[in-house]
C-alpha positions in Angstrom: 144.8 159.0 174.5 146.0 161.3 171.8 144.0 164.4 170.7 143.3 162.7 167.3 142.0 159.5 168.9 139.9 161.6 171.3 138.2 163.4 168.5 137.5 160.2 166.7 136.0 158.7 169.9 133.8 161.8 170.3 132.6 161.6 166.7 131.7 157.9 167.1 129.8 158.6 170.3 127.9 161.5 168.5 127.1 159.2 165.5 126.0 156.4 167.8 123.7 158.8 169.7 122.2 160.1 166.4 121.8 156.6 165.1 120.1 155.5 168.3 117.7 158.4 168.1 117.0 157.7 164.5 116.2 154.0 165.2 114.0 155.0 168.1 112.1 157.4 165.9 111.7 154.8 163.1 110.5 152.2 165.6 108.0 154.7 167.0 106.8 155.5 163.5 106.4 151.9 162.7 104.5 151.2 165.9 102.2 154.2 165.1 101.6 152.8 161.6 100.6 149.5 163.2 98.2 151.1 165.6 96.7 153.2 162.8 96.3 150.1 160.7 94.6 148.2 163.6 92.4 151.2 164.4 91.3 151.7 160.8 90.6 148.0 160.3 88.5 147.8 163.5 86.6 150.9 162.5 86.0 149.4 159.1 84.3 146.3 160.4 82.0 148.0 162.9 79.3 148.2 160.2 76.4 145.8 160.8 76.7 142.4 159.3 75.2 139.0 160.2 78.3 137.5 161.8 80.2 140.7 162.7 81.5 139.5 166.0 83.1 136.4 164.5 84.7 138.4 161.7 86.1 141.0 164.2 87.7 138.2 166.3 89.3 136.7 163.2 90.7 140.1 162.2 92.1 140.8 165.6 93.9 137.5 165.5 95.4 138.3 162.2 96.6 141.6 163.4 98.2 139.9 166.4 99.9 137.4 164.1 101.2 140.3 162.0 102.6 142.1 165.1 104.4 138.9 166.1 105.9 138.3 162.7 103.7 135.3 161.8 102.1 137.3 158.9 103.7 139.6 156.5 102.1 143.0 155.7 101.2 141.7 152.2 99.5 138.6 153.6 97.5 140.6 156.1 96.3 143.0 153.5 95.3 140.2 151.1 93.4 138.3 153.9 91.6 141.5 155.0 90.7 142.4 151.4 89.1 139.0 150.8 87.2 139.0 154.1 85.8 142.5 153.6 84.8 141.8 150.0 83.0 138.6 151.1 81.2 140.4 153.9 80.2 143.2 151.5 78.8 140.7 149.1 76.8 139.0 151.8 75.5 142.3 153.0 74.3 143.3 149.5 72.7 139.8 149.0 70.9 140.2 152.3 69.6 143.6 151.4 68.3 142.3 148.0 66.2 139.8 149.9 64.5 142.3 152.2 60.7 142.9 152.0 59.8 146.0 150.1 62.7 146.0 147.8 61.5 146.6 144.2 61.7 143.5 142.0 63.3 143.7 138.5 60.7 144.6 135.9 59.9 141.5 133.9 59.6 143.6 130.7 63.2 144.6 131.1 64.3 141.0 131.6 62.3 139.1 129.0 63.0 139.4 125.2 60.3 141.0 123.1 60.1 137.8 121.0 61.5 134.3 121.1 62.9 133.8 117.6 63.1 130.2 116.6 64.9 130.4 113.3 65.9 132.7 110.4 62.9 132.6 108.2 64.1 134.3 105.1 66.3 137.0 103.6 65.0 139.5 101.1 67.3 141.2 98.6 66.7 144.1 96.2 68.0 143.3 92.8 68.0 145.1 89.4 66.8 142.0 87.5 64.7 139.4 89.4 64.8 136.7 86.7 68.6 137.1 86.2 69.3 136.9 89.9 66.9 133.9 90.3 68.8 132.0 87.7 72.1 132.9 89.3 71.1 131.6 92.7 69.6 128.4 91.2 72.8 127.7 89.2 75.5 128.6 91.8 73.8 127.8 95.1 71.3 125.2 94.1 68.3 127.0 95.4 65.0 125.7 94.3 62.1 127.7 92.9 58.9 127.8 95.0 56.5 128.5 92.1 56.5 132.2 92.8 58.9 134.4 90.8 61.8 135.7 92.9 61.1 133.2 95.8 63.7 130.5 96.2 64.2 127.9 98.9 66.9 125.6 100.3 64.2 123.3 101.7 64.3 125.0 105.0 65.0 128.7 104.7 64.3 130.8 101.7 65.4 133.8 99.7 63.1 136.6 98.3 64.2 138.7 95.4 62.5 142.1 94.8 63.0 144.5 92.0 64.9 147.6 93.0 67.1 150.3 91.7 69.7 150.0 94.4 70.9 146.4 95.0 71.3 145.3 98.5 69.6 143.9 101.6 65.8 144.7 101.5 65.0 143.1 104.9 65.4 139.9 106.8 62.8 137.8 108.8 62.8 135.7 111.9 60.3 133.0 112.7 58.4 133.6 116.0 56.8 131.0 118.2 53.0 131.5 118.4 53.1 134.4 116.0 50.1 136.8 115.9 50.4 140.1 114.1 48.2 142.0 116.6 50.3 140.7 119.5 53.5 141.4 117.6 52.6 145.0 117.1 51.6 145.4 120.8 54.9 143.9 122.0 57.0 146.1 119.7 55.2 149.3 120.9 55.6 148.2 124.5 59.3 147.8 123.9 59.6 151.4 122.6 59.9 150.4 118.9 57.9 151.6 115.9 56.3 148.6 114.0 54.9 148.7 110.5 52.1 146.3 109.7 51.2 145.1 106.2 48.3 142.7 106.5 49.7 139.8 108.4 53.3 141.0 108.1 55.0 143.1 110.8 58.2 145.1 110.2 60.5 147.2 112.4 64.0 148.7 112.1 67.1 147.7 114.0 69.4 150.4 115.5 71.1 150.9 112.1 67.8 151.2 110.2 67.9 147.7 108.7 64.4 146.4 108.4 63.5 143.3 110.3 60.4 141.2 109.9 58.8 138.7 112.3 56.5 136.0 111.0 55.1 132.5 111.7 57.4 129.6 111.0 55.0 128.5 108.3 55.3 131.8 106.4 54.9 132.3 103.5 52.5 129.4 103.2 
């Protein structure tokens, strides 16, 4: 063998040895990753759940399928994620049912009132008679016999004299309306009601005044 060929042969042997060592290291690292994955998963499922043993068996089988090429890494992660999420949901639901757990406060769940309909809208206008004629002519609203109060036959519109035109307040009909009860409900809800005879008013978050009344109001 010539000197040149001998040098090439030596280089090839050195490269093969280096490559073999690299492959061995990569395989070892991959195997260590698999063992770490298996260990972390098994540790993760050791928390107490109703059917923990069955779930552990299923996970071990999936890891075995992954190691033998029957499951890809992506499939394994997807399956484990769904199983652990389902188990966590079951654990939370089980805890919610345990004796001694505080039940939600009904005051926080129930609305302050059960509005049945928009009762009326009240506007501030600079000229009540002019605005009343305008709403009669262009929207067909009917007078109720009281100046500034117009109706569609169901809901109605109130017009009040004011220097600054705009929304004065709006009103919702409330089932079983009682002004004393309405004031108590609003105070219990942390609001500040204002009562004028049988009428009860309070502000929304933007300071717009809202009224609650009987469905028969203003009869």
